[in-house]
Backbone atoms as SQL, in Angstrom:
CREATE TABLE atoms (id INTEGER PRIMARY KEY, chain TEXT, resi INTEGER, resn TEXT, atom TEXT, x REAL, y REAL, z REAL);
INSERT INTO atoms VALUES
  (1, 'A', 1, 'UNK', 'N', -30.278, 41.270, -32.609),
  (2, 'A', 1, 'UNK', 'CA', -29.649, 42.314, -31.682),
  (3, 'A', 1, 'UNK', 'C', -28.392, 41.803, -31.050),
  (4, 'A', 2, 'UNK', 'N', -27.410, 42.700, -31.252),
  (5, 'A', 2, 'UNK', 'CA', -26.051, 42.305, -30.698),
  (6, 'A', 2, 'UNK', 'C', -25.886, 42.838, -29.309),
  (7, 'A', 3, 'UNK', 'N', -24.823, 42.411, -28.721),
  (8, 'A', 3, 'UNK', 'CA', -24.531, 42.720, -27.280),
  (9, 'A', 3, 'UNK', 'C', -24.314, 44.218, -27.101),
  (10, 'A', 4, 'UNK', 'N', -23.804, 44.883, -28.207),
  (11, 'A', 4, 'UNK', 'CA', -23.377, 46.306, -28.097),
  (12, 'A', 4, 'UNK', 'C', -24.613, 47.240, -28.162),
  (13, 'A', 5, 'UNK', 'N', -25.699, 46.788, -28.718),
  (14, 'A', 5, 'UNK', 'CA', -26.843, 47.653, -28.740),
  (15, 'A', 5, 'UNK', 'C', -27.833, 47.359, -27.563),
  (16, 'A', 6, 'UNK', 'N', -27.532, 46.371, -26.731),
  (17, 'A', 6, 'UNK', 'CA', -28.374, 46.130, -25.611),
  (18, 'A', 6, 'UNK', 'C', -28.483, 47.267, -24.621),
  (19, 'A', 7, 'UNK', 'N', -27.402, 47.999, -24.240),
  (20, 'A', 7, 'UNK', 'CA', -27.487, 49.071, -23.347),
  (21, 'A', 7, 'UNK', 'C', -28.403, 50.257, -23.875),
  (22, 'A', 8, 'UNK', 'N', -28.300, 50.483, -25.145),
  (23, 'A', 8, 'UNK', 'CA', -29.110, 51.526, -25.795),
  (24, 'A', 8, 'UNK', 'C', -30.564, 51.168, -25.777),
  (25, 'A', 9, 'UNK', 'N', -30.819, 49.936, -26.151),
  (26, 'A', 9, 'UNK', 'CA', -32.235, 49.474, -26.153),
  (27, 'A', 9, 'UNK', 'C', -32.803, 49.459, -24.787),
  (28, 'A', 10, 'UNK', 'N', -32.036, 49.078, -23.766),
  (29, 'A', 10, 'UNK', 'CA', -32.561, 49.111, -22.357),
  (30, 'A', 10, 'UNK', 'C', -32.818, 50.552, -21.911),
  (31, 'A', 11, 'UNK', 'N', -31.856, 51.524, -22.313),
  (32, 'A', 11, 'UNK', 'CA', -32.089, 52.850, -21.905),
  (33, 'A', 11, 'UNK', 'C', -33.383, 53.378, -22.551),
  (34, 'A', 12, 'UNK', 'N', -33.633, 53.113, -23.801),
  (35, 'A', 12, 'UNK', 'CA', -34.794, 53.567, -24.555),
  (36, 'A', 12, 'UNK', 'C', -36.067, 52.952, -23.888),
  (37, 'A', 13, 'UNK', 'N', -36.028, 51.736, -23.482),
  (38, 'A', 13, 'UNK', 'CA', -37.176, 51.040, -22.869),
  (39, 'A', 13, 'UNK', 'C', -37.440, 51.700, -21.515),
  (40, 'A', 14, 'UNK', 'N', -36.409, 51.963, -20.763),
  (41, 'A', 14, 'UNK', 'CA', -36.612, 52.539, -19.397),
  (42, 'A', 14, 'UNK', 'C', -37.124, 54.052, -19.584),
  (43, 'A', 15, 'UNK', 'N', -36.648, 54.766, -20.558),
  (44, 'A', 15, 'UNK', 'CA', -37.105, 56.109, -20.728),
  (45, 'A', 15, 'UNK', 'C', -38.574, 56.108, -21.231),
  (46, 'A', 16, 'UNK', 'N', -38.953, 55.182, -22.069),
  (47, 'A', 16, 'UNK', 'CA', -40.340, 55.058, -22.458),
  (48, 'A', 16, 'UNK', 'C', -41.296, 54.684, -21.263),
  (49, 'A', 17, 'UNK', 'N', -40.807, 53.813, -20.421),
  (50, 'A', 17, 'UNK', 'CA', -41.617, 53.452, -19.220),
  (51, 'A', 17, 'UNK', 'C', -41.725, 54.600, -18.274),
  (52, 'A', 18, 'UNK', 'N', -40.647, 55.387, -18.044),
  (53, 'A', 18, 'UNK', 'CA', -40.650, 56.543, -17.179),
  (54, 'A', 18, 'UNK', 'C', -41.608, 57.588, -17.777),
  (55, 'A', 19, 'UNK', 'N', -41.526, 57.899, -19.052),
  (56, 'A', 19, 'UNK', 'CA', -42.444, 58.858, -19.568),
  (57, 'A', 19, 'UNK', 'C', -43.914, 58.333, -19.594),
  (58, 'A', 20, 'UNK', 'N', -44.089, 57.122, -19.743),
  (59, 'A', 20, 'UNK', 'CA', -45.414, 56.523, -19.552),
  (60, 'A', 20, 'UNK', 'C', -45.967, 56.694, -18.169),
  (61, 'A', 21, 'UNK', 'N', -45.154, 56.523, -17.230),
  (62, 'A', 21, 'UNK', 'CA', -45.563, 56.655, -15.779),
  (63, 'A', 21, 'UNK', 'C', -45.839, 58.179, -15.537),
  (64, 'A', 22, 'UNK', 'N', -45.093, 59.035, -16.078),
  (65, 'A', 22, 'UNK', 'CA', -45.436, 60.542, -16.012),
  (66, 'A', 22, 'UNK', 'C', -46.702, 60.869, -16.653),
  (67, 'A', 23, 'UNK', 'N', -47.029, 60.207, -17.791),
  (68, 'A', 23, 'UNK', 'CA', -48.340, 60.449, -18.410),
  (69, 'A', 23, 'UNK', 'C', -49.458, 59.960, -17.570),
  (70, 'A', 24, 'UNK', 'N', -49.278, 58.842, -17.014),
  (71, 'A', 24, 'UNK', 'CA', -50.276, 58.328, -16.011),
  (72, 'A', 24, 'UNK', 'C', -50.523, 59.255, -14.802),
  (73, 'A', 25, 'UNK', 'N', -49.407, 59.830, -14.295),
  (74, 'A', 25, 'UNK', 'CA', -49.543, 60.864, -13.288),
  (75, 'A', 25, 'UNK', 'C', -50.345, 62.047, -13.765),
  (76, 'A', 26, 'UNK', 'N', -50.159, 62.393, -15.001),
  (77, 'A', 26, 'UNK', 'CA', -50.906, 63.539, -15.595),
  (78, 'A', 26, 'UNK', 'C', -52.441, 63.208, -15.617),
  (79, 'A', 27, 'UNK', 'N', -52.750, 61.938, -15.967),
  (80, 'A', 27, 'UNK', 'CA', -54.172, 61.577, -16.004),
  (81, 'A', 27, 'UNK', 'C', -54.696, 61.499, -14.616),
  (82, 'A', 28, 'UNK', 'N', -53.941, 61.117, -13.660),
  (83, 'A', 28, 'UNK', 'CA', -54.411, 61.134, -12.284),
  (84, 'A', 28, 'UNK', 'C', -54.652, 62.513, -11.792),
  (85, 'A', 29, 'UNK', 'N', -53.752, 63.423, -12.192),
  (86, 'A', 29, 'UNK', 'CA', -53.944, 64.842, -11.790),
  (87, 'A', 29, 'UNK', 'C', -55.276, 65.386, -12.362),
  (88, 'A', 30, 'UNK', 'N', -55.543, 65.007, -13.649),
  (89, 'A', 30, 'UNK', 'CA', -56.760, 65.464, -14.301),
  (90, 'A', 30, 'UNK', 'C', -57.920, 64.974, -13.493),
  (91, 'A', 31, 'UNK', 'N', -58.010, 63.621, -13.095),
  (92, 'A', 31, 'UNK', 'CA', -59.108, 63.065, -12.428),
  (93, 'A', 31, 'UNK', 'C', -59.230, 63.684, -11.013),
  (94, 'A', 32, 'UNK', 'N', -58.156, 64.230, -10.401),
  (95, 'A', 32, 'UNK', 'CA', -58.330, 64.854, -9.063),
  (96, 'A', 32, 'UNK', 'C', -58.521, 66.330, -9.143),
  (97, 'A', 33, 'UNK', 'N', -59.115, 66.823, -10.267),
  (98, 'A', 33, 'UNK', 'CA', -59.542, 68.181, -10.332),
  (99, 'A', 33, 'UNK', 'C', -58.402, 69.202, -10.582),
  (100, 'A', 34, 'UNK', 'N', -57.232, 68.677, -10.916),
  (101, 'A', 34, 'UNK', 'CA', -56.112, 69.544, -11.314),
  (102, 'A', 34, 'UNK', 'C', -55.966, 69.554, -12.840),
  (103, 'A', 35, 'UNK', 'N', -56.995, 70.104, -13.520),
  (104, 'A', 35, 'UNK', 'CA', -57.098, 69.911, -14.891),
  (105, 'A', 35, 'UNK', 'C', -55.949, 70.501, -15.720),
  (106, 'A', 36, 'UNK', 'N', -55.614, 71.719, -15.486),
  (107, 'A', 36, 'UNK', 'CA', -54.525, 72.366, -16.272),
  (108, 'A', 36, 'UNK', 'C', -53.156, 71.739, -15.992),
  (109, 'A', 37, 'UNK', 'N', -52.950, 71.448, -14.800),
  (110, 'A', 37, 'UNK', 'CA', -51.671, 70.868, -14.445),
  (111, 'A', 37, 'UNK', 'C', -51.543, 69.457, -15.040),
  (112, 'A', 38, 'UNK', 'N', -52.659, 68.710, -14.942),
  (113, 'A', 38, 'UNK', 'CA', -52.655, 67.337, -15.534),
  (114, 'A', 38, 'UNK', 'C', -52.487, 67.349, -16.999),
  (115, 'A', 39, 'UNK', 'N', -53.181, 68.213, -17.661),
  (116, 'A', 39, 'UNK', 'CA', -53.066, 68.214, -19.137),
  (117, 'A', 39, 'UNK', 'C', -51.674, 68.633, -19.567),
  (118, 'A', 40, 'UNK', 'N', -51.097, 69.548, -18.863),
  (119, 'A', 40, 'UNK', 'CA', -49.713, 69.949, -19.240),
  (120, 'A', 40, 'UNK', 'C', -48.683, 68.859, -18.904),
  (121, 'A', 41, 'UNK', 'N', -48.917, 68.115, -17.826),
  (122, 'A', 41, 'UNK', 'CA', -48.110, 67.004, -17.501),
  (123, 'A', 41, 'UNK', 'C', -48.206, 65.935, -18.569),
  (124, 'A', 42, 'UNK', 'N', -49.466, 65.584, -18.944),
  (125, 'A', 42, 'UNK', 'CA', -49.710, 64.537, -19.963),
  (126, 'A', 42, 'UNK', 'C', -49.059, 64.880, -21.266),
  (127, 'A', 43, 'UNK', 'N', -49.305, 66.071, -21.750),
  (128, 'A', 43, 'UNK', 'CA', -48.719, 66.495, -23.004),
  (129, 'A', 43, 'UNK', 'C', -47.167, 66.561, -22.989),
  (130, 'A', 44, 'UNK', 'N', -46.605, 67.044, -21.811),
  (131, 'A', 44, 'UNK', 'CA', -45.111, 67.134, -21.681),
  (132, 'A', 44, 'UNK', 'C', -44.532, 65.774, -21.690),
  (133, 'A', 45, 'UNK', 'N', -45.085, 64.836, -20.930),
  (134, 'A', 45, 'UNK', 'CA', -44.453, 63.438, -20.859),
  (135, 'A', 45, 'UNK', 'C', -44.647, 62.750, -22.202),
  (136, 'A', 46, 'UNK', 'N', -45.775, 62.951, -22.925),
  (137, 'A', 46, 'UNK', 'CA', -45.955, 62.280, -24.230),
  (138, 'A', 46, 'UNK', 'C', -44.966, 62.839, -25.195),
  (139, 'A', 47, 'UNK', 'N', -44.810, 64.161, -25.208),
  (140, 'A', 47, 'UNK', 'CA', -43.815, 64.768, -26.166),
  (141, 'A', 47, 'UNK', 'C', -42.389, 64.299, -25.818),
  (142, 'A', 48, 'UNK', 'N', -42.038, 64.163, -24.616),
  (143, 'A', 48, 'UNK', 'CA', -40.724, 63.632, -24.235),
  (144, 'A', 48, 'UNK', 'C', -40.565, 62.168, -24.660),
  (145, 'A', 49, 'UNK', 'N', -41.655, 61.465, -24.664),
  (146, 'A', 49, 'UNK', 'CA', -41.575, 60.041, -25.044),
  (147, 'A', 49, 'UNK', 'C', -41.326, 59.856, -26.604),
  (148, 'A', 50, 'UNK', 'N', -41.505, 60.926, -27.335),
  (149, 'A', 50, 'UNK', 'CA', -41.265, 60.860, -28.768),
  (150, 'A', 50, 'UNK', 'C', -39.776, 60.579, -29.052),
  (151, 'A', 51, 'UNK', 'N', -38.883, 61.125, -28.280),
  (152, 'A', 51, 'UNK', 'CA', -37.495, 60.982, -28.526),
  (153, 'A', 51, 'UNK', 'C', -37.027, 59.531, -28.485),
  (154, 'A', 52, 'UNK', 'N', -37.192, 58.754, -27.447),
  (155, 'A', 52, 'UNK', 'CA', -36.776, 57.375, -27.590),
  (156, 'A', 52, 'UNK', 'C', -37.431, 56.521, -28.599),
  (157, 'A', 53, 'UNK', 'N', -38.679, 56.819, -28.841),
  (158, 'A', 53, 'UNK', 'CA', -39.442, 56.126, -29.920),
  (159, 'A', 53, 'UNK', 'C', -38.820, 56.395, -31.315),
  (160, 'A', 54, 'UNK', 'N', -38.546, 57.660, -31.556),
  (161, 'A', 54, 'UNK', 'CA', -37.908, 57.977, -32.801),
  (162, 'A', 54, 'UNK', 'C', -36.543, 57.425, -32.889),
  (163, 'A', 55, 'UNK', 'N', -35.837, 57.306, -31.864),
  (164, 'A', 55, 'UNK', 'CA', -34.467, 56.736, -31.896),
  (165, 'A', 55, 'UNK', 'C', -34.574, 55.273, -32.297),
  (166, 'A', 56, 'UNK', 'N', -35.503, 54.569, -31.725),
  (167, 'A', 56, 'UNK', 'CA', -35.594, 53.128, -32.075),
  (168, 'A', 56, 'UNK', 'C', -36.052, 53.008, -33.588),
  (169, 'A', 57, 'UNK', 'N', -37.043, 53.761, -33.970),
  (170, 'A', 57, 'UNK', 'CA', -37.570, 53.713, -35.273),
  (171, 'A', 57, 'UNK', 'C', -36.551, 54.073, -36.323),
  (172, 'A', 58, 'UNK', 'N', -35.856, 55.256, -36.123),
  (173, 'A', 58, 'UNK', 'CA', -34.984, 55.714, -37.166),
  (174, 'A', 58, 'UNK', 'C', -33.724, 54.940, -37.292),
  (175, 'A', 59, 'UNK', 'N', -33.082, 54.796, -36.063),
  (176, 'A', 59, 'UNK', 'CA', -31.725, 54.266, -36.128),
  (177, 'A', 59, 'UNK', 'C', -31.744, 52.687, -36.066),
  (178, 'A', 60, 'UNK', 'N', -32.761, 52.080, -35.592),
  (179, 'A', 60, 'UNK', 'CA', -32.759, 50.587, -35.445),
  (180, 'A', 60, 'UNK', 'C', -33.640, 49.977, -36.461),
  (181, 'A', 61, 'UNK', 'N', -34.621, 50.606, -37.001),
  (182, 'A', 61, 'UNK', 'CA', -35.475, 49.988, -37.989),
  (183, 'A', 61, 'UNK', 'C', -35.283, 50.482, -39.356),
  (184, 'A', 62, 'UNK', 'N', -35.392, 51.800, -39.616),
  (185, 'A', 62, 'UNK', 'CA', -35.212, 52.339, -40.877),
  (186, 'A', 62, 'UNK', 'C', -33.743, 52.249, -41.409),
  (187, 'A', 63, 'UNK', 'N', -32.743, 52.566, -40.492),
  (188, 'A', 63, 'UNK', 'CA', -31.381, 52.675, -40.961),
  (189, 'A', 63, 'UNK', 'C', -30.836, 51.261, -41.164),
  (190, 'A', 64, 'UNK', 'N', -31.318, 50.271, -40.433),
  (191, 'A', 64, 'UNK', 'CA', -30.821, 48.950, -40.709),
  (192, 'A', 64, 'UNK', 'C', -31.297, 48.349, -42.040),
  (193, 'A', 65, 'UNK', 'N', -32.470, 48.847, -42.518),
  (194, 'A', 65, 'UNK', 'CA', -33.000, 48.313, -43.798),
  (195, 'A', 65, 'UNK', 'C', -32.576, 49.221, -44.886),
  (196, 'A', 66, 'UNK', 'N', -31.856, 50.312, -44.688),
  (197, 'A', 66, 'UNK', 'CA', -31.410, 51.233, -45.715),
  (198, 'A', 66, 'UNK', 'C', -30.232, 50.639, -46.487),
  (199, 'A', 67, 'UNK', 'N', -30.263, 50.687, -47.779),
  (200, 'A', 67, 'UNK', 'CA', -29.190, 50.133, -48.568),
  (201, 'A', 67, 'UNK', 'C', -28.302, 51.160, -49.146),
  (202, 'A', 68, 'UNK', 'N', -28.606, 52.425, -49.036),
  (203, 'A', 68, 'UNK', 'CA', -27.716, 53.558, -49.599),
  (204, 'A', 68, 'UNK', 'C', -26.503, 53.758, -48.778),
  (205, 'A', 69, 'UNK', 'N', -25.778, 54.770, -49.107),
  (206, 'A', 69, 'UNK', 'CA', -24.565, 55.121, -48.406),
  (207, 'A', 69, 'UNK', 'C', -24.619, 56.393, -47.702),
  (208, 'A', 70, 'UNK', 'N', -25.703, 57.185, -47.785),
  (209, 'A', 70, 'UNK', 'CA', -25.754, 58.471, -47.179),
  (210, 'A', 70, 'UNK', 'C', -26.696, 58.391, -45.940),
  (211, 'A', 71, 'UNK', 'N', -26.133, 58.516, -44.778),
  (212, 'A', 71, 'UNK', 'CA', -26.909, 58.431, -43.565),
  (213, 'A', 71, 'UNK', 'C', -27.303, 59.720, -42.907),
  (214, 'A', 72, 'UNK', 'N', -26.896, 60.813, -43.568),
  (215, 'A', 72, 'UNK', 'CA', -27.198, 62.125, -42.963),
  (216, 'A', 72, 'UNK', 'C', -28.734, 62.399, -42.910),
  (217, 'A', 73, 'UNK', 'N', -29.490, 61.837, -43.783),
  (218, 'A', 73, 'UNK', 'CA', -30.926, 61.975, -43.775),
  (219, 'A', 73, 'UNK', 'C', -31.497, 61.462, -42.421),
  (220, 'A', 74, 'UNK', 'N', -31.024, 60.414, -41.925),
  (221, 'A', 74, 'UNK', 'CA', -31.567, 59.827, -40.697),
  (222, 'A', 74, 'UNK', 'C', -31.174, 60.681, -39.539),
  (223, 'A', 75, 'UNK', 'N', -29.927, 61.209, -39.504),
  (224, 'A', 75, 'UNK', 'CA', -29.486, 62.088, -38.396),
  (225, 'A', 75, 'UNK', 'C', -30.303, 63.389, -38.415),
  (226, 'A', 76, 'UNK', 'N', -30.542, 63.984, -39.595),
  (227, 'A', 76, 'UNK', 'CA', -31.297, 65.192, -39.647),
  (228, 'A', 76, 'UNK', 'C', -32.754, 64.910, -39.294),
  (229, 'A', 77, 'UNK', 'N', -33.313, 63.853, -39.751),
  (230, 'A', 77, 'UNK', 'CA', -34.707, 63.602, -39.371),
  (231, 'A', 77, 'UNK', 'C', -34.871, 63.393, -37.898),
  (232, 'A', 78, 'UNK', 'N', -33.959, 62.699, -37.304),
  (233, 'A', 78, 'UNK', 'CA', -34.078, 62.444, -35.870),
  (234, 'A', 78, 'UNK', 'C', -33.951, 63.805, -35.070),
  (235, 'A', 79, 'UNK', 'N', -32.856, 64.629, -35.470),
  (236, 'A', 79, 'UNK', 'CA', -32.772, 65.821, -34.791),
  (237, 'A', 79, 'UNK', 'C', -34.001, 66.909, -35.021),
  (238, 'A', 80, 'UNK', 'N', -34.490, 66.990, -36.242),
  (239, 'A', 80, 'UNK', 'CA', -35.547, 67.922, -36.565),
  (240, 'A', 80, 'UNK', 'C', -36.841, 67.483, -35.971),
  (241, 'A', 81, 'UNK', 'N', -37.073, 66.198, -35.648),
  (242, 'A', 81, 'UNK', 'CA', -38.314, 65.757, -35.073),
  (243, 'A', 81, 'UNK', 'C', -38.190, 65.711, -33.488),
  (244, 'A', 82, 'UNK', 'N', -37.069, 65.323, -33.033),
  (245, 'A', 82, 'UNK', 'CA', -36.949, 65.055, -31.612),
  (246, 'A', 82, 'UNK', 'C', -36.710, 66.411, -30.799),
  (247, 'A', 83, 'UNK', 'N', -35.944, 67.303, -31.323),
  (248, 'A', 83, 'UNK', 'CA', -35.556, 68.488, -30.615),
  (249, 'A', 83, 'UNK', 'C', -36.767, 69.388, -30.263),
  (250, 'A', 84, 'UNK', 'N', -37.655, 69.747, -31.289),
  (251, 'A', 84, 'UNK', 'CA', -38.796, 70.492, -30.898),
  (252, 'A', 84, 'UNK', 'C', -39.689, 69.825, -29.913),
  (253, 'A', 85, 'UNK', 'N', -39.803, 68.468, -30.067),
  (254, 'A', 85, 'UNK', 'CA', -40.731, 67.718, -29.188),
  (255, 'A', 85, 'UNK', 'C', -40.168, 67.783, -27.714),
  (256, 'A', 86, 'UNK', 'N', -38.836, 67.641, -27.593),
  (257, 'A', 86, 'UNK', 'CA', -38.145, 67.802, -26.296),
  (258, 'A', 86, 'UNK', 'C', -38.377, 69.108, -25.659),
  (259, 'A', 87, 'UNK', 'N', -38.060, 70.191, -26.457),
  (260, 'A', 87, 'UNK', 'CA', -38.212, 71.566, -25.888),
  (261, 'A', 87, 'UNK', 'C', -39.645, 71.839, -25.522),
  (262, 'A', 88, 'UNK', 'N', -40.634, 71.558, -26.345),
  (263, 'A', 88, 'UNK', 'CA', -41.977, 71.761, -25.931),
  (264, 'A', 88, 'UNK', 'C', -42.421, 70.911, -24.737),
  (265, 'A', 89, 'UNK', 'N', -41.984, 69.679, -24.731),
  (266, 'A', 89, 'UNK', 'CA', -42.291, 68.886, -23.575),
  (267, 'A', 89, 'UNK', 'C', -41.696, 69.370, -22.271),
  (268, 'A', 90, 'UNK', 'N', -40.456, 69.810, -22.210),
  (269, 'A', 90, 'UNK', 'CA', -39.864, 70.394, -21.060),
  (270, 'A', 90, 'UNK', 'C', -40.645, 71.655, -20.713),
  (271, 'A', 91, 'UNK', 'N', -40.982, 72.460, -21.741),
  (272, 'A', 91, 'UNK', 'CA', -41.698, 73.665, -21.426),
  (273, 'A', 91, 'UNK', 'C', -43.106, 73.415, -20.789),
  (274, 'A', 92, 'UNK', 'N', -43.761, 72.326, -21.193),
  (275, 'A', 92, 'UNK', 'CA', -45.004, 71.982, -20.604),
  (276, 'A', 92, 'UNK', 'C', -44.818, 71.549, -19.202),
  (277, 'A', 93, 'UNK', 'N', -43.804, 70.757, -18.931),
  (278, 'A', 93, 'UNK', 'CA', -43.580, 70.280, -17.518),
  (279, 'A', 93, 'UNK', 'C', -43.170, 71.498, -16.627),
  (280, 'A', 94, 'UNK', 'N', -42.455, 72.442, -17.095),
  (281, 'A', 94, 'UNK', 'CA', -42.098, 73.648, -16.332),
  (282, 'A', 94, 'UNK', 'C', -43.332, 74.422, -16.009),
  (283, 'A', 95, 'UNK', 'N', -44.205, 74.605, -17.055),
  (284, 'A', 95, 'UNK', 'CA', -45.385, 75.329, -16.824),
  (285, 'A', 95, 'UNK', 'C', -46.317, 74.585, -15.810),
  (286, 'A', 96, 'UNK', 'N', -46.377, 73.281, -15.918),
  (287, 'A', 96, 'UNK', 'CA', -47.176, 72.452, -14.981),
  (288, 'A', 96, 'UNK', 'C', -46.678, 72.662, -13.509),
  (289, 'A', 97, 'UNK', 'N', -45.409, 72.717, -13.374),
  (290, 'A', 97, 'UNK', 'CA', -44.856, 72.881, -12.018),
  (291, 'A', 97, 'UNK', 'C', -45.155, 74.285, -11.514),
  (292, 'A', 98, 'UNK', 'N', -45.072, 75.293, -12.326),
  (293, 'A', 98, 'UNK', 'CA', -45.395, 76.641, -11.872),
  (294, 'A', 98, 'UNK', 'C', -46.862, 76.808, -11.529),
  (295, 'A', 99, 'UNK', 'N', -47.707, 76.157, -12.331),
  (296, 'A', 99, 'UNK', 'CA', -49.181, 76.241, -12.047),
  (297, 'A', 99, 'UNK', 'C', -49.494, 75.504, -10.812),
  (298, 'A', 100, 'UNK', 'N', -48.744, 74.342, -10.529),
  (299, 'A', 100, 'UNK', 'CA', -49.049, 73.527, -9.389),
  (300, 'A', 100, 'UNK', 'C', -48.610, 74.186, -8.096),
  (301, 'A', 101, 'UNK', 'N', -47.512, 75.042, -8.159),
  (302, 'A', 101, 'UNK', 'CA', -47.058, 75.617, -6.930),
  (303, 'A', 101, 'UNK', 'C', -47.582, 77.045, -6.658),
  (304, 'A', 102, 'UNK', 'N', -48.243, 77.678, -7.539),
  (305, 'A', 102, 'UNK', 'CA', -48.822, 78.988, -7.268),
  (306, 'A', 102, 'UNK', 'C', -49.918, 78.904, -6.214),
  (307, 'A', 103, 'UNK', 'N', -49.954, 80.027, -5.431),
  (308, 'A', 103, 'UNK', 'CA', -51.036, 79.970, -4.367),
  (309, 'A', 103, 'UNK', 'C', -52.421, 79.926, -4.991),
  (310, 'A', 104, 'UNK', 'N', -53.286, 79.315, -4.345),
  (311, 'A', 104, 'UNK', 'CA', -54.702, 79.260, -4.748),
  (312, 'A', 104, 'UNK', 'C', -55.327, 80.513, -4.339),
  (313, 'A', 105, 'UNK', 'N', -56.430, 81.020, -4.975),
  (314, 'A', 105, 'UNK', 'CA', -57.150, 82.242, -4.596),
  (315, 'A', 105, 'UNK', 'C', -57.592, 82.177, -3.151),
  (316, 'A', 106, 'UNK', 'N', -58.087, 80.978, -2.656),
  (317, 'A', 106, 'UNK', 'CA', -58.501, 80.911, -1.299),
  (318, 'A', 106, 'UNK', 'C', -57.355, 81.087, -0.238),
  (319, 'A', 107, 'UNK', 'N', -56.188, 80.741, -0.711),
  (320, 'A', 107, 'UNK', 'CA', -55.034, 80.813, 0.244),
  (321, 'A', 107, 'UNK', 'C', -54.423, 82.196, 0.365),
  (322, 'A', 108, 'UNK', 'N', -54.837, 83.084, -0.542),
  (323, 'A', 108, 'UNK', 'CA', -54.290, 84.494, -0.560),
  (324, 'A', 108, 'UNK', 'C', -54.956, 85.209, 0.530),
  (325, 'A', 109, 'UNK', 'N', -54.151, 86.092, 1.219),
  (326, 'A', 109, 'UNK', 'CA', -54.745, 86.876, 2.347),
  (327, 'A', 109, 'UNK', 'C', -55.511, 87.971, 1.687),
  (328, 'A', 110, 'UNK', 'N', -56.852, 88.056, 2.018),
  (329, 'A', 110, 'UNK', 'CA', -57.746, 89.070, 1.355),
  (330, 'A', 110, 'UNK', 'C', -58.056, 90.182, 2.321),
  (331, 'A', 111, 'UNK', 'N', -57.258, 90.380, 3.368),
  (332, 'A', 111, 'UNK', 'CA', -57.591, 91.487, 4.368),
  (333, 'A', 111, 'UNK', 'C', -57.077, 92.751, 3.733),
  (334, 'A', 112, 'UNK', 'N', -57.853, 93.832, 3.873),
  (335, 'A', 112, 'UNK', 'CA', -57.409, 95.109, 3.284),
  (336, 'A', 112, 'UNK', 'C', -56.247, 95.629, 4.072),
  (337, 'A', 113, 'UNK', 'N', -55.472, 96.511, 3.461),
  (338, 'A', 113, 'UNK', 'CA', -54.320, 97.150, 4.052),
  (339, 'A', 113, 'UNK', 'C', -54.704, 98.096, 5.234),
  (340, 'A', 114, 'UNK', 'N', -55.752, 98.884, 4.973),
  (341, 'A', 114, 'UNK', 'CA', -56.216, 99.859, 5.957),
  (342, 'A', 114, 'UNK', 'C', -57.622, 99.589, 6.343),
  (343, 'A', 115, 'UNK', 'N', -57.838, 99.329, 7.601),
  (344, 'A', 115, 'UNK', 'CA', -59.211, 99.134, 8.162),
  (345, 'A', 115, 'UNK', 'C', -59.572, 100.359, 8.990),
  (346, 'A', 116, 'UNK', 'N', -60.633, 100.984, 8.673),
  (347, 'A', 116, 'UNK', 'CA', -61.005, 102.240, 9.598),
  (348, 'A', 116, 'UNK', 'C', -61.489, 101.720, 10.939),
  (349, 'A', 117, 'UNK', 'N', -61.088, 102.579, 11.905),
  (350, 'A', 117, 'UNK', 'CA', -61.481, 102.290, 13.298),
  (351, 'A', 117, 'UNK', 'C', -62.894, 102.616, 13.536),
  (352, 'A', 118, 'UNK', 'N', -63.744, 101.705, 13.932),
  (353, 'A', 118, 'UNK', 'CA', -65.153, 101.969, 14.137),
  (354, 'A', 118, 'UNK', 'C', -65.452, 102.983, 15.266),
  (355, 'A', 119, 'UNK', 'N', -64.494, 103.132, 16.212),
  (356, 'A', 119, 'UNK', 'CA', -64.687, 104.046, 17.284),
  (357, 'A', 119, 'UNK', 'C', -64.563, 105.526, 16.925),
  (358, 'A', 120, 'UNK', 'N', -63.913, 105.780, 15.843),
  (359, 'A', 120, 'UNK', 'CA', -63.782, 107.075, 15.353),
  (360, 'A', 120, 'UNK', 'C', -64.949, 107.475, 14.446),
  (361, 'A', 121, 'UNK', 'N', -65.687, 108.505, 14.850),
  (362, 'A', 121, 'UNK', 'CA', -66.863, 108.912, 14.057),
  (363, 'A', 121, 'UNK', 'C', -66.668, 110.416, 13.773),
  (364, 'A', 122, 'UNK', 'N', -67.166, 110.839, 12.694),
  (365, 'A', 122, 'UNK', 'CA', -67.155, 112.166, 12.312),
  (366, 'A', 122, 'UNK', 'C', -68.340, 112.868, 12.842),
  (367, 'A', 123, 'UNK', 'N', -68.144, 113.970, 13.529),
  (368, 'A', 123, 'UNK', 'CA', -69.301, 114.658, 14.024),
  (369, 'A', 123, 'UNK', 'C', -69.407, 116.033, 13.266),
  (370, 'A', 124, 'UNK', 'N', -70.565, 116.379, 13.017),
  (371, 'A', 124, 'UNK', 'CA', -70.632, 117.496, 12.119),
  (372, 'A', 124, 'UNK', 'C', -71.409, 118.568, 12.682);
């Protein structure tokens, strides 16, 4: 490893640790009876973690061992695999936030709009 790739490797390691911490938060949400939110968080952070893992695998492992002269295959493989994972991961996290902040059924005011006055009686 040379000194020029150190910042990129450090960035990928920090991203992986951050996404792993988010996945742990998703597991904690599942254990605290927030099942849908926790599952969406877990899936979202795991999908976001695919990007730095693919970057390390494709650009630092496979490309360094490649002896050909055409590198477009690696660029296309990285983009075609990481972009859908990132988009779906962000979508899962957005859905988890909306599910987490919506009011619970017990918090909603269930009083009727019009209550009849019991003192008014119909006489016939």
